[in-house]
N, C-alpha and C positions, 0 to 999 in steps of 0.2 A: 520713517528714517523723522531721530527727532531735528529741530533746530539749534542752534551755534551756541557754544557754553561761553560761557565769558570767562576773556582769565583772570588771577586774581587781580588787588591791582597792583600798582608796580610797586617796588621797594626799589631801593638808589641802584642804577645798575651796576651788575659785577660786569671781573673782565670782561667772562666774556661776551657781555650783552651791551659791551661797552666798542665792540668789534668792529675795524672797518667791514660797513656795508650793510649795520643788522642783520640779524633773526628770518630767515630761511625759510616758509614751508614747501618742497615740492611734488607733486602729486605725478609718479607716471602712470599713466594711462594706455589705452589702446579706444580707440573712436570707435571698433565693434564690438566694445563691452558696454555689457546693463549694466554694469551695477556701475560703473563708473559716469555711465549717464545718468542716472541715477543721486550720485556724490558729488555730481561737478557741482550744481546748483546750491551745496549746501554749504560746497566749500567754498564759494566764491562768497556768499553770504557770509563766511564768516572772516575772510578775508575784510571785507567791507567794514566789519566789525573790531577790528585788530589791523589796523592801520601801521603799524610800529612792525611787525611783521612783514616780510616780502612772501607772495603764494605766488605760484607758477604752476600748469599745467603742460604737462611734457607729454603731445603724446608719443606713447616711442617708438612708434611706427613710420609716422613722420618726420621724427627728430632724430633718426637714430642713431645719427653722432650723436647727439645727448647722450643718449644712453650708455654709448662705445660698446661692453664683450659682456656691458651688466644682462644678468637672463632674466628677468621679470618674468615672474610665474604665475606671481596671483597679485589681482586686481581689486583694489586700488592698493599698488606699494607707495608709501612716506619714505623721504629723504629730507631731515631735517637738521637744519647749520646755522652755526651761531654768528655765520658771517666769515669766519674765517674757517674751520674745522665742521667735517659732517659727523653729525654725533646721534645720530640713527640712519640705519635702513631698509626697510619692512614693508611687510600690508600690517595693514590697519582695517579697522572693521568701519567700513564707512558710513559714520557716523559723525557729524561736526564732534560733540564732547568728547567724542577719547582723542579726537587730537586735539584738538582744548585740553586736553590736562596731559598729555604729552607734553606738547608746548610749553604748558606751567613747572613740569616737574625739570623741564633739560633746563630751562631755567633760572630756574630756581638751585638748579647745582653744578655752580661753573666748573667746575672741576671735572667733570665730567669723560671718561674717555672716550676718546675716539672711533667713528662708524667701522675704520680701519679703512685700509689702502682702495679701493674697488670703489668704496661711498664717496672716498673721500673727489677721489677722481672725478665720479658724474657728479657731484659741485659743484667742482672746477668747472666743468664745459659749461656746464648749466649757466653759475654764473659769468663766465666768458658771452658768451651766446647773449643771455637776457639783460647784461649792461649797460650794454653799447647803446 
């Protein structure tokens, strides 16, 4: 596994980047998952390197209410949101540079289509639970 990758220098905020609550990166995992156990320290390093993004770790078994009816089949599964809309939901290679590139590409494309209703529901539940 590699160390965290840097996001490119910030450009002027786009409308999506300026959304209330800022960017979120939510890792949906399970405690029993060996890959998630290896990925978590890298995810935490990336969070420290990028304080402008809110990183959250959700164990879908301990916090099944947050995952709702979402059927996570591949770990880790990442949800990326701009503060209002879920823009990505899917499995991601457990490498910090892959997540860094995904975040950078989504931040650079403010008009990106949302990830759909199921992803939006998960994001809204996580945001409500973790914003308190």
